Each structure stands twice: as C-alpha cells, then as structure tokens.
N, C-alpha and C positions, 0 to 999 in steps of 0.2 A: 519648827516641829522636827523632832528626831524620828527617823525611820528605823524600824527594826531590821536586823540582818536579813531575816526571811523576806521582808518586803523589798529590800534592795536587790536581793538575788532574783526575785520574781520580775522586778522591773528590768533588770539587766537581761534576763532571758527573753522577755517580750521584745526588748529593743533589738536583740540579736536576730530573732525570728523576722521582725519587720525589715531590718536592713538586709538580711539575706534575701528576702523576697524582692526588695528593691533592686538588688543586683541582677535579677532576671534568672535565677536558678530554674531551669526547666522543670525540675521535679516539684517545684512549689506552685507551678501554674496549673489551674484546674483544666482537665481535658474537656474540650468542646464536645458537647453531646449533639448527636444528629437527631432530627425530628422523626416522628412516626409517619411512614409513607402509606399506611393502611388506607385502602379505599380510594386512593388517588387515581384520577384519569390523566394520563400522560400522552401528550400529542407529539407525534414524530413525523417530520417532513423528510422525504427521501427522494433520490433520483430514480427514474423508471428502471435503470439497468439492474438495480438490486432488489426489485420488488418481489419477485417470486420467492426467493429464499428468505428474505427478511420477513415478509408477512407470515410465512409458514411458521417461523420460530416465534414471532410475536404472538400468534394464536396459541401456540403451546404454552408460552409464558402466561398469557391471560388465563388459560384454563387450569394452570397448576400452581401458580405462585401463592404462598400462604398469606400474603398481605392483602389480597383482593385488589391489587393494582391492575388497572386496565389500560393497555396501550392502544392508541388510536392513530392510524397512519394516514398521511396525505401525500399523494404522488405529485412530483414535478418531472419535467422531461430530462433535466440535467442538474448537475451541481450548480451551474450558473443560474438556472431558474430558481433553485432552492434559495440561493443567496439573495437573488433579486426580491423574492417574496419575503424573506426575513427582513430586509431593509425596509420594505413597505410596511411590514408588521411592526417594526420598531417605531416608525413614524406614527402609526395608528395605535400603538400600545397593545398590539395583539401578536405576541410571539409564541412560537411552538416551544415545547419544553426541551426538545432534542432534535437535531438534524443529522443526516448522513451526508458527507461531502467528500470531495476529492481533497487530498492533502494540501494542494496548492491554495485552497481557499481558507485554510485554518488561520493563517496570520491575519487575514482580513476580519474574521470574526473576533480575534483577540484584540486587534487595534481599535475596534468599535465597541469594546466592552461587552461583546455578545457571547463570550465563552467563559464557563466556570472552570476554575482550576480544580482538577480532579484529585490533586494530591491528598486533600482532606479525606476523601472516600477511600482511596487506595490504602492509606495508613490506618484506617479505622479497624479496631480489633474485630468488630462484628461484620462490617460490610466490605472490608478491604481484602487485600492479599497478604498472606504471611510472607516473611523473607524466603521461605522454601518455595512457596508458590510463585513468587516473582522470578526466582532463579529457573523455574520450569519453563518460562516463556522463551521462545526463540528470540535472540537479540533484535532481529529486524522487526518483530512485532512489539516487543517491549519498548524499543527506542522511538517508536512512532508517536507523534503528537506533542513533542516537547517544544517545537519552534525555536530550537537552539538553546534553550535554558533548561538544563537537567533538573533544576530544583522545582520546576513547574510542569504541569502536564494539562493541556487543554483538549486533547483529542485521544481517542482510544480506538484501535482498529476494529472495523467490522470485517473487512476482507483482507486477504494477503495473497499475493501472487508473485511469481518470479519468471524472468525471461529464460527461454530455452529454445532448442531446435527440434522440430519434428521432421522425420525423414522416412522415406520408403526404403526399408532395409533390403527387400528383395531386389529392387532396381539397383541399389548401390552395389550389391554383390555382382549383379550382371555386368556392371561397369568395371569390375575387378577390384573393388575396395572392400576390405574386411571390417572397417570401422568408420564411423562418421568423421568428418573433417575436424581437426583440432586447431588449425590455424586458418586465418581468413584467406591466405593464399591457397591452401588446400581446398577450401570451400569454393574458391573461384574456379580452380581446375576441375573439380567434380561437377559444379554447376554448368560449366561450359561444355563438358563432355556429354551431359545429359540433354542439353537444349537443342530444340528444333523450332526456332521462332516461326518459320513459315507454317508449321503445323500447330502453333499455339502451345507448344510444350517448352517449359522452362525449367532450368535446374533449381531455381530459387524463386520463391514468392514472399512478399511481405506487404503489410499495410503501409501506405505512403504517409506516415505520420511522424511526429517528433520522437516517438519512442524508439524507432529504428535507429535514428541518429544517436540517441542516448546510449543504446546498447553498443553500437560500434565505438563510440567515444570511450566508454568505460573499458572496453576490451583492448583499446589502444593505450590504456593507462592514463587517459585524460579525465577531466572532471568539469562539471558545469560551473560550479561556484568555488571560490577560494575557501580556505578553511574557516575564515571568520564569517563567511556568508555575506560579505559586503560588496562583492564584485563577481560578475560572470567572467570566466577565464577560458571558455572553450574555443577561443580563437587562436589557440596555439597550434603547434605541429600535429599534436594528436587529433585535434578537431578537424584540421585540414585533411589529414590522412584518412580519417573516417569518412568524411564527406566525399572526397575524391574517389575512394574505393567504391562507395555506393553508386556514384555517377558512372564510373567505368564499367561496373558489372552489368548495369542496365544498358548502357550504350553498346556494349559488346554482344547484346542479345542473350546473355546468360541468366538474367533475372528479370522479373516482371513485377512492378508495384501494383498493388490492388487497392480498390477504394475502401475495402473493409476486411476485417478478419473473417467474416462469414464467407466472402468470395474466395479467399485463400483456402479456407477449409474445404469448400465444395470442389475447387480445382484439385486439391490434393486427393480427395476421395475418388475423383474420376481418373486419377493417374496422369494428370496434366502437369504436375510439378514434382520434382524429386524431394525438395526440402521447403520448409516454411519457418520463418522467424516468428515465434509466437510466445505464449507464456503458459504457466502451469494450469491456470483455470480452464484452458481449452482442451486439456487431455481427455476429459470425459466427453466433450463434444466430438472430438475425433473418434473416440471409441464408439459412440452411437452411430455416427455416419458410416464408419467402416463395417459395423455389424449389419447394416442394411444393404450392403453391396457385395459384389464378388471380392472376398477378402484377399488382401495381400499383406505380407509381413511388414510391419512398421514399428518405429521405436522413437524415443526421444533422447536428446543428448544436451550437455551444457553448451552454451554458445562458444564459438571458437574464440581464440585469443591471438594476439600478434606473436606472443611466445609465452610458454608456461600456461598458467590458468588466469582467467579474467575474473574480476568481480562480477557478481550477479546483480542485476537491477531488480529491486523489489519495490512493490507499490501497494498502497492500501487505500480503501475508503475508510473514513474515520467517523466515529460518533462524536458529536460536540453537544454538550449540555448547555443550554442557555439560562441566563439568570431570570427565572420567573418567580416561583415560590419554592422555599426550601423543601417542603414535603414532596412536591412534584419532581424537583431536581433529584432527590434521593430515589424516588420511584424510577426515574430514568436510569440512574446508576445501577439500581437493583437488576434491571434487565441486562445491562452490560456485564455485570458480575455473573449473573446466571448463565449467560451465553458463553462465558469463558471458563466454565467448568469443563474439565477434560473430556467427559463423555459427550457433552453437547458440542464441543469443538470437533470431536470425531464425527458426530452426526452431521454437523454443518459441512465438513469437508466432503463427506460421501455424497451429500445431496446437492451441493452447489459446485463442487470441483475446486473451490478455493483451498488454500493451504491452511492447516490448523495453526493456532497461535502457540500451542503448548506441546512440549515434548511428550508428556504422558498421554496426550490424545493419540499419539501414534500407536501406543500400545493397544488402543481400542480398534485399530484399523486392520488387524490381521486378515480376516476374510476378504475385506475390500482390496487389500494389496495383492492377495492371491488372484483375484479376478482382474486387477489392473496393476500389474507390476511396474508399469512405466511411471506411475505416480510416486514410487519409492525414490526415483532419481530426483524428482522435483523436491521431495522432502530433504534429501541429502544436501541440496543446494543451500538450504537454510542454515546448515552448520558451517558453511564456508564463508568466504568474504562476500559481504552484501553491501549494496549502496541504495539507500532510499531516495525518494523524491525530495527535492528542496522544499523546506517549509519556511519560505520567506515571502514577504508581501510582494505581490506583483507577479508571482511565478505563473499564474494562469495566463496572464498577458504574454509572458515570455514563451510559454508553451505554444501559443498561436504564432509567434514569430519563428520559432523553431520549425513548426509544421510548414509554414510558408517557405522557409529556406530549403527544406527537403524537397518540396514539390517543385520549386523553381529550378533547383539544380537537376532534378530528374528530368525536367523538361528541356534541359540544355543550357541552363544558366551557369555562369562562372562560379565554381565553388569558393574561391577566395573572396570574390566580391560579396556573395551572399552570406558567407560566414562572417565577414566584417560587419555587414549590415545587421545581422542577427545579434551579434555581441553588443553592438551599440544600442540596438532597440531593447534588448533584455536589460542592459544596465540602466536604461532610462526608466524601467519599471520599478527598480528598487526604491523603497521609501521607508 
C-alpha cells in the first residue's frame, strides 16, 4: 500500500513527538496536581516547650483559612516523647499528619519513611514560594530541614534562635569597661573582676548543657562534624581549648553553671551575675523580668571569639509532615505556608521572642524594635556567618554524650579524657 506524502509527514511528526517525550523533556511531562485540602482535619503532635505560641497561631489559622482546614494539636513532654509516640503509632497504623521536633530527630523520621519531601509543595505555583519569596528567607531558616541533601527537604522551621551574650551594662561600666568583651580572654578578665563566689556573685552564668560547648567550639573555629557529615571531629585542638576554657573559668570561681536557663535569668535579674550565655528567644524573657524589678541598664552582644568574629550557632524546631493522606498532608503544608507569611512571621516574633524566618518580616517590627532595641542585634546575627545543628542520624544521642562531657568536666573531670570519650561515643551513633 502506498502512503500519501501528507500521511508520511503526519506519521513522522507523531514519531518525533513520541521520541521527544521518551527522552524525558521536562516540558513534555504533565505537572503533578495537588489535591483539594478543603474540610480536612489535620492532627499535629508537638513538644510542650512550643505549646503556647503554636496553639495560638493554630487557632488563628483554624478561624481564618478559606479551606475550612481544622488543626488539632496533641502535646507531648519533649521531642523524644513525640518520636516515641510516632513509632508506636506507626506500628498501630495511627499516625499524626504533622509533628514538631528538634532538628536532631529529623533524620530518624526520614530513615523510617516517616517524612514527606516538601519540595513538591515548595515548588507549586499556588501553594509554594516563588523564587523571590525564597530569597527573602534568612539562609539559616531556608537551609534547615535538608538533612544534607539540597535537592530534598523534609523539615521546615517553626522556631529560629541564635546564641548571644546578655550583660549588665551598668555593672560593666562600674568595672571600667566601655563595651562587652569581644574575646574569650577578655570575658574571663571581666568575669573574674566581677566575681565574689563567697557572696554567690559570679561574672558569668550559663546552663550546663551541650550548647555551651558548641558555642565555645564554634568561636574557637572548630566544628562538630566534618564537611561530609560522616564523622565527628570536635576532638581537635579547638575542642580541647573550648572545654579547657570552660573548666578553668568555673574552677577559678569566675563563672557558675546553672541547672536551667530559668535559673540563670532569675540570678541575672537579681544582680547576682554580670553576664549570661543565652540565646535570642530569651531577650523578651529578660525584658519582662527586668520590668518587674528595680531596673538597671542591660544589653546584649554577639558571643566572643578567639579572634575576629565567630560564627553564630542557630537552631530550630522543625515541622515534619508524615505520609498519611494527600489531602491532609497538603492541609498541614497550608498551615506552614500561612505561618511563613511576612506579617505572621512578625507577629510570631513579637509574641514568642523567636526570630522571624523572612527579611521582609523585619519591616513589620518597627514599633516592637523601638520598645525592644536589643532584639535588633539578634536579627543582625542572621545576616552574618551562622552554623545550624547537625541533621544526621544519631545526633540526639550524641547530644546526650556532649552534655555528660560538659557536666563531668565542670565537676573536675579531665577535659582530654572526656573529650576523647565523647568523640568516640558520638561517632558510634552515626548510622
């Protein structure tokens, strides 16, 4: 049978279209559509530490979102308890739609198939963020939740905070200093000049936990993990110098470890310590405490460095969406997207003390910054060099080893011995 020229051309065109599609031309692939989340009930499990602020904004979302999505929260005591309940729920086939967790637990959710990749939502024209909106996020917020793979994203920040120093400015001036210490040796000199241990007065206070070591390590230009995220490397000279400094300043009676940040705040407000190692979320706490007492002039500053400036440690609690039903998953994402609107981020910052995720949210903070100018310094830290928490499997176990190391050394243990033990124990958690 002879084919006409027109028929041959049509067949050739059809073959070209088919083979082009087979080569995987992205423009030829249909865009995956997202389901309608209208009327969905979305269950959120969260640690108690975030309850007050989180529930307030969940209530606002429930009352105002146009899809009729209803968020329902369930509290646990900690991220560890949330994770434990999720594992129980997985075995029973009863999972929440979303959890709030510390960053160290994120890889555990991913490894067990309990975390949805958020890239699909982020890239969606209707539900996601445009390139301009993505550029508006502070890097420390936007980079959280990737677990080392920039092409995937399994967590999105709820909270954001950064380490800093709170100090009694009036007392510092009385000691003859015009500015807060910029190096750790300067801090030691100032702290020792202020201390009267027999009277319960110390130049420096800090919670005796793993975070104080991390901050000192970073300021000594050390790091917890290697660049590949395959080994803990804080057992080097920077780690030993950081731990030795911490032990010496306590041994010399110039600093006092506290059981909790609440105790350190209370002692500061009573004038029993000159300085406290803390983080940005507590600025508003200090403000409320100071307002109820005989006021003295106080301020905040970046953490000291060995020389120059040090990276700032930043940390977040993350939202993780679990694989339940597509409509409920999108309902959970709708809340995350709603909360990350600049105006709501500004409201979140003012009401909780955490730092906003987006730069344009700062534009909404004018009156707040006039009332609390110290908060502006914390915001400035987000534009500098920052280091987030490790997002590797086993970090929560490593965190416990670091905490034990700090506490044992402060109790008189040998820094080198406990540093070596902590490195070995942390490396054993990597999997």
